[in-house]
C-alpha positions in Angstrom: -20.2 -1.3 187.4 -16.7 -1.3 186.1 -13.6 -3.7 186.3 -10.4 -2.6 186.4 -6.6 -4.1 187.4 -5.7 -2.1 190.9 -3.7 1.0 190.9 -2.2 2.6 194.1 -4.6 5.2 194.3 -7.4 2.7 195.2 -5.8 1.3 197.9 -6.9 3.6 200.9 -10.4 2.6 199.6 -10.2 -1.1 199.6 -8.9 -1.3 203.1 -11.7 1.2 204.1 -14.0 -1.1 202.2 -12.2 -4.6 204.1 -12.4 -2.6 207.3 -16.3 -2.2 206.8 -16.6 -5.4 205.6 -15.1 -7.5 208.2 -16.3 -5.5 211.4 -19.3 -7.8 211.9 -17.4 -10.7 211.9 -15.1 -9.6 214.0 -17.7 -8.2 216.4 -19.4 -11.7 216.3 -16.0 -13.7 216.8 -15.2 -11.3 220.2 -18.8 -12.1 221.4 -18.3 -15.8 220.7 -14.9 -16.0 222.3 -13.2 -16.2 225.6 -11.9 -12.6 226.0 -8.3 -13.6 226.8 -8.4 -16.6 224.1 -9.4 -13.6 221.6 -7.1 -10.7 222.6 -4.2 -13.5 222.5 -5.0 -13.7 218.7 -5.7 -10.3 218.1 -3.5 -8.4 220.3 -3.2 -5.4 219.0 -6.9 -4.8 217.5 -7.8 -6.9 214.8 -8.0 -4.0 212.2 -4.1 -3.9 212.1 -3.7 -7.3 211.3 -6.6 -7.0 208.6 -5.0 -3.6 207.3 -1.4 -5.1 206.8 -2.9 -7.9 205.0 -5.0 -6.1 202.8 -1.5 -3.5 201.8 0.2 -7.0 201.4 -1.9 -8.6 199.1 -2.2 -5.4 196.9 1.0 -3.9 197.1 3.1 -7.7 196.7 4.4 -8.7 193.1 2.5 -12.0 193.1 -0.9 -11.6 193.0 -3.3 -10.2 190.7 -5.9 -7.5 192.0 -9.1 -5.9 190.4 -11.1 -3.4 192.2 -14.7 -3.1 190.9 -16.0 0.9 190.6 -19.7 1.9 190.7 -20.5 5.8 190.2 -16.3 6.4 190.8 -16.6 4.7 194.2 -14.3 1.1 195.2 -17.6 -1.1 195.6 -15.5 -4.9 195.6 -12.4 -6.1 194.9 -10.7 -9.2 194.4 -6.9 -10.4 194.9 -5.9 -13.5 193.4 -2.7 -15.4 194.0 -1.5 -18.7 193.1 0.8 -20.8 195.6 2.7 -23.0 192.7 4.1 -24.5 195.5 0.9 -25.8 197.0 -0.8 -27.4 193.7 0.0 -30.2 191.9 0.2 -28.7 188.4 0.8 -32.2 186.6 -2.9 -33.1 187.4 -4.1 -30.9 184.7 
């Protein structure tokens, strides 16, 4: 396995991986929630908001993203974004 910095060519594979990974979670949430409550949270399908979140973090200027590649396939990714306004650096 190789870890590489994100590049724009990785975006579609990362989105597909993320949607595949979150599908069982959202299926479970949908079964556990009242249908109208679920619809209120995800009126346009959870995949749309999930794809946008992945696109935003990968293409944003304020995050670092790396991908895990195995046999020329993206098998994982991580994004790190520090919210400095939410952290008290004086305690370090």
